[in-house]
N, C-alpha and C positions, 0 to 999 in steps of 0.2 A: 504494499499500499504506500502510495507516494503522497507526503503531505504537501499540499499546495501553499506555497508562500504568497501571502497577499501582495499583490503590486501596489507600489506607493501611489497614493492619490495624485491625480494630474494637477498641473498648475492651475488649470482652470477650476477644478473640483475644490482646491484648497482656498483658492480666492472666494469661491462661492459660499464655502462654510464660513470663512472668516467675515465676509460681508453680512451674510444672514444673521450671525450672532452679534454683530455690530449694531445692525438695524434692530434687531430684537432688543437689545440692552438699552439703545437710545429711545425707543418707543416706550418700553416699559418704565424707564426712568422718568420720561416726560410725563407718563400718565400718573405716576405716583406723586411726583411734584405737583402737578396740576390738582389731584385730588386733595392732597393736603393744603394746598393753597386755597382751593374752592371751599374746603371745609372751614378754615379760618375765616375766609371772606362771609361765609354763610352766617358764622357765629357773630361776626361784627355787625352784619346786617339785621340779624334778628336783635341784638342789643339795641341798635339804632331804632328798629320798629317799636320795641318795648319802651323804650324812652319817649319816643313821640306820642304814643297812646297814652302813657302815663301823664305826661305833661298836659296833654289835651283833656283829659278828664279832671285833673287838678284845676285847670283854669276855666272849666265849664261852671257858669252861674247856677245852673240847676243842681250840680253836686253841692256847691256851697249851700244853697237854699235847703237841700235835704238833709245836710248834716245838722242844721239848726232845729229840725223838727224833733218831736219826742221819740218817732220810731224811724231812724233814718234807713233801715233795712227795706222797709216797705217801698220806698221810693227808689232806693240806689240798687237793689237786687235785679229788677227787671232792666233797669238802665244798664247794668254791668253785663248781663247776659246779651243784650242787643249789641253792645259795643264789641263784645268778644266775637260775635257773628259777623259783624261789619268789618272789622279790622284784622280778622285771621289770626288773633292771639289765641293761646290755650287758656289763660285765665286773667281776669281782673279782679283784684280784690281791694276794696275800699274799707278802711279801718280808722279806729279813733287815734288819737295822738299816742295812745300807750300800746297800739298793736292789736287791739281786739276787733276781730273781723265784723264788718257790717255786711259784706258780701263775699261770696265764693262760689266757683262752679258746683261744687257739692254742698247743698244747703245744710247738710249735717255738720260742716265745719264752721258754719257762721256762729259767732260769739265765742269762738276759741281764738287763742293768741296766734298771730301770724308767725310762721316758722321762716326765719331769716333775719338779716340784720336791718335794723331801722334807725340806729344810733344817729347816723349822718343825716338822714331825712328828718329826724326830731329837731336837728339843728338848723333845718332849713335848706339842706343841700339835696339836689338830685344826684343819684349814682346808679351804677349797673353792676350786676355781679351774676355769678353763676352758683346755684344753691340747689340742694336737694330738699324738696319740701314734700307736702302730701301728695302731690302729682308726680313725684320723681324729680330727677335733675332737670333744671331749667335755667335758661337765661333770663334775668328779670331786671326790671327798673323800678326804683322806689322814689317817689317824689312827695314833698309835703303839700297840703291844701292850706293855704295862708288867708288869714282874715287880717289884712294890714300886715303887722309884724309877728303876729300870734299864729302858731301852728294849730289848726282846729282838726285836722285829719290827715291821714296818709292814704296814697294810692300806690299799688304795685300791679304792673302788668308784665307778662312773661310768655316765653314761647319755651316748650319742652325740648330738651336736648334730643329727644328721640325724633321729634319733627324736623329738627335741623338736620339730623342724619339722614333721613328720608330726602329731603331736598338735595344733600350733596350725593346721595345714592343715585338720584335721577341724573344729575350731572355726570357721576362716574360711569353710568350706562351709556350715556351719549358719548362720552370720551373714550370708553373702551371700544365702542363701534368704530369711532374715527381711528384709534390706535391700530385696531385689527385691519382696518382698510389700508392705512399707511403700511403696516407690516406686509400685508399681502402684496400691495404694489411694489414694494421695494424688493420683496422676494422674487416676483415676476421679472421686474427690470434687471435684477442682478443675475437670474437665471439666463435672460436673453442675451446680455452682455458676455457673460462666462460662456454660453453656447458658442457665441462666435469666436470668442478667444480659444476655445476648445478646438474649433475647426482650423484655426490659424497655427495653433501649436501641435495639431494632430494628436491630441490627448496626452502629450508628453508632460512629465513632471519638471520641476526645476532642475533636478540633478541631470536628467536626460538633455534638457536643453543646454545646460552648461557644458555637458560632454560633448555635445554635437557641436557647439560652438568651437570648442578646442579642437575637436577633429577638423572642423572646417577651416579653422586658421592654418592648422598644420599642413593640410593638403594644399591650400593656396600657396604656401611658401616652399613646399617640397616639389610640387610639379614643375617640370622644366618648360613644358609648354605654356604659351601666353593664354590667359584667360581674361575675357574683358565682358563685363555686364552692363548694359545700357538700359535706362528706364524708359518709359513711354515717350519721353520728349528727347531721346537720344542724347541723354547726359550719362556721364560715367557714373554708375553706381558702385562698381567694384572692378579692381584691377590687381592682379597679383605681381609678383616679381617678374616673372618671365615675361608678361604682357608689357611692363614698363621697359624692360630691356629691348625686346624685340621691335616695340614700336618707337623707341628712342625718346621716351618722354620721362620727365623728372619732376620732382615736387609734388604737391597735393593736387591731383587733376580730378579727384572725386567730386561730382558735381558740375564739372565743366562740360560744355557740349563738344561732341566729336568734332565739329567744324573748327572748333578752336584749339585743337590739339597740334596743328602745323604738319598734319599728315600730307603725303601725296593725293592729288586729287581724285585719282582713280581709287585708292584705297579708302578715302573718305567716302566717296560714292557707294562703295560696297558695304561700309559699315552703316550708312544711313540708308540703304535700300529696305524696302518693305518686304520683299520676298526672299526666301532663304538663298544662300550661296552656298554652293559645295565644292571644295577642293579647288577653289580659284587661287591663281598664282598673281601675287602682287609684289611690288618694290616698296620697301620702306627706305629709311635714310641710307642704311648700310647693309641691309638684308633682303633676301629674297624669302617671302612669306606665302605659305598656303593658308588661305582664311576660309573658315566655315561659320556661317551665321544661321541661327535658328531663333524664330520669335518665340516669346513666352506668352502664352494665352491662357485666360481663365475667364471666358466670357467676353473679354475685351483685351486689347493689346496691351500688355504690362511692360514690355521691354524686349530686349534682344540679348542672347547669349552669343558670344563671339569666341572662337578657339583660333589659335595662331600657332603654326609650326614653322620653324626655321629651316629652310631647305637650301640656304646659301651654299654650303659645300656640296649638297646633292647636286645642285644646279651647275656648279663648277665641274663636279665629276661628270654631269651629262654632257657638258660642254667638251670635256677632254674626250668622252667617248664618242661624240660626234665627229671631233677631229680625227681620232683614231679610225672611226669607220670610214670617213672620207679618204683617209691615208690607205686604208685596206683597199677600198675601191680603186684608187688610183694605182695601187700596186697591182691589183688583178688586171687593170687595163693595161699596165706596163708588162706584166707577164704575157697577157694576149699579144701585145706587139713584139714582145721578145721571142714569143713562139713563131710569129710571122717572119721575124728576121732569121730565126735559126733555120726555118723552112727555105729561106732564100739562100742561106748559106749551103745547106745541104743540096739544094737544087744546082747551085753553081759547081759544086764539086761533083755532082753526077754528070754535069755536062762536060766535065774536064776542064773547068775554068777555076782551077785552085788558087791561082794567084789573086783573081778578082774575088773570090770567096774570103781569102784572108785579109785583103784590103778592106772589104765591107765590114767584116766583123771587128777589125781593129779599129776603124772609125767610129763604129757604134760604141765600142767599150770605151774609147778615149772621151767621146762626147758625154756619156753617163758619168764617167769617173771625174771628168773636168767639173761638170755641174755639182757633184758632191763635194769635191775638193774646195771649190769657190765658196760655196755656201757655208762650210765648216770653218774655212779660213776667216770668212767675214763675221760670222755668229758662232763663236766657240761654245756658247752655253748650250749643252746638248739637247734640252728639251726643245728651246727655241728653233735650234737647227733642224731637228726632226720635224717640228711643226712646218718650218718653212719647206723643207723638202716634199713634205706630203701635200702642202698647198700648192706647190709649183706643179706637181704632177696633177693634182686635182683641177687646177686652173687650166692646164694644157688640155685635159679632157673636154673642158668646156669652151675650148676655143680661145683662152684668155692667156696672154703671156704675162707671167709674174717675174718682175725684175728686182733683185736685191741691189740697192744702190751702193756705189762705190765707197761712200763714206761710212757705210755700216761697219761697226767693229764692237764686238761684245765677247769678251774673253771668257772662258769657263772660270768659275769661281769669284767672278767679279761682283755678282749680286749679293746682297747681303741676306742673311736668314729671315729678316724681317719682310722680305719680299718674295713669297713663295712662287715657284715656277707654275704652280696651277693658276694663280691669279694672271701671270703673264699670258698663259695660254688662253685664258678668257678674254683678256684684252686684244692682244695681237690676233688670235684666231677669229674672234668675231668682226673685227676690222678688216681683215683680209676677206672674209667670207662676204661682208657687206660690199666690199670694193669690187670683188669678182662679179657678184650679182649685177652691180651698176655698170661695169665695163662690158659685160657680155653683150654682143650685138652692136657695139660700136666700132669705128674704125679710126685708128687702129684700136684693138682690145688690150689693153695693157694696164697692169697693177704695179706700181713701184712701191717697195718697202724699205725703210731704213730704220735701224735699230743701233743707237750709240749712246755713249755717256757724254755729258757736257758739264764743264765747270760752271758754277754759279756763285753768287756772292756768299751763301752760307753753306757751301758744300758741293755736291754734284747732283745732277738729275739724270735719270734713264729717259731718253727720247725714243718714242716709236712713232714713225709717220708713215701713213698708207695713203697713196694718191691713185686715183683712177682716172680713166678717160671716158667716164660716163657722162650723163647729163648734168651732173653737179647737184648742189643743194640750194634752193631758194633761200637767200638771206632771211626771208621772213620766217623761215622754218629752221633757223640755226639752232634755236633751242628746244623746238618741238621734236627734232629728229632725235633726241635722246630720251624721249619719253615713251613708256611701254605703250604699245598700241599703235604707235605713229609708223606708217609705212607708206612709200609712194608704190609698192608693189602689191599685186592681188594677194589676199589673205590664202594661205594654204591650210593643211590640216594642222590644227593646233594653234592657228593665229600667227600673226607676225608682229614685229615691232618690239621684240624682246632682247635681241642681241645687243645693239646699241645702249639700250637702257642697263643692261647688265654690265657694259663695258664702263659706263659713267660711274655706276654704283662701285665697282672695283677700284676705279681710279680715285674716287672720293675716299674709299675705305682707307687708302695709303696716302691721304693727303695730297694727291696730285691734281692735275688739271687736264681737261679734255676740251679741244677746240675743233672747229671744222670752218675751213675756208675754201676759197676757189683755187684749185691747182693751176700750174702753169700750163697752157694750152688747153684749158677747160677741164672739166671734171671736178671732183671733191677731193680735199685734202684733209684727212684727220690727222690730228697731232695729240698724242697722250705725253705727259709729263710726269714722272714719278720721282720724288726726292729719295736719295740714297743717304744712308747713315755714314758715320765717319769711317766705318770699315769698308764701305764700298768704294770710296775713292772716285777718281775720274779716270776714264780711259785715256791712254796717250798714244799718239802716232809714232812713227818710227823715231822722230826727232825728240820724242819726251814731251811734247807739248800736248796740251789739251785739244781734242779735236774741236773745230768751230761748228756753229749751227749753221747748217746751209740746207738748201731744198734738195730732194732727191735727185739724182741725175739719172737719166735713163741709161747711161753706158756702164752699168754695173753688172752684177752676175745674173745669168738668164737660165 
């Protein structure tokens, strides 16, 4: 048999119990205070009523006249009974100056001494007291009947305490009804409010809510992905550390509008969109982000939950993979051409033209080796050299001549660790791809590449320049061309306009600059400049001097 441990009462239940007890205590306390107060007021009112009746009787001329007769009771008893009935008092007793009754509600008590204090009245003073007489406890007033300065009689009028209690009891009954109504109304209101609270807290108690808050805070700080929550007015309701880092925002942004965060226009538009976004790629200041948005609905739009994933390195690896894929395709094409040349050599040998076969094969081998030697001699950095060789073959397949300018000089080991080859592939590879696309179909179809270091005031810079013979870039689009989604070419599968945006992002990440101008002879000239640290130094020519900045010359390595 399992003992069931009772679950702690929910927060809403605890509040309801506390509020119900509080309302009950307040209502009962108020009712008790009102009852005591009303009873005291009823006694005071009874005393004032008895005093007024006794004074009125004492001042009545008929009473003074009856006292002077041989038998005062005969005239005063009917009068006293009539006054009791008309004034709603319980007794009216008229007596001689020594306290012997002339009237009484019980005729048997006439002629007997008055039960109570009369000394002050005998001295001509009217007073009120509570005393237990023949009719029980009563609030009574005693006043003298004066003939000039002489006391000729006494009058006492009173109301029984029992009657006063009945009056207070009637008020208490009404008060109890009001108190019960107030208690019921308070209980219903408290139940409604706490039912709403129970729905919002999902029936959890205070400990569970506190524990959930702790888990919530720990999860927000522990998760590496960015999390952003927007309210119904697209203001930041919550953002975790990963979200701040990925979006490049700092300070207290909670409560700020998304439009005021200084994010790129397309990213801001995605966050402000009313429809969900699924795995959209957007560029932040220094990162490539995958954005997912989902509205929070509960009968009405309450906000938006945004998740952010950093795919900067993945995008760079994808770019490298694309370059390697292009290089592989170029090698496949070259292998196909090599097979054709080999067939030509074999055919020449079969025809007995051995000397022509050797001459043909030697010329082709020397041309390929010369191209490799010249590229490696100009750009000793192995990753960039391999990239340029692959791009040269790839451009050749598309009918574009890729030229490495004479001033290109980038020795192996020259680049600092802070400038990884992956970023160089992203920058130079995308610039070359863009130039080949632009030059294809033009006459002549040529892309000229230069890569060298140059001394500047505070150190040295790596300069990468790519010029094409295409249609060029409209000066009005000089800045738009680097934005994601901008392209003058038809959109293909997966969209266009991302390559140059990635180039600018990589350049900015290393504190460099990226510009586009018109190349000599037409076309576009893209120039990327990346600062090198002190370990990088500046490349020098044969004379030991830094290479000057100059435009790429077409007479370089082809």
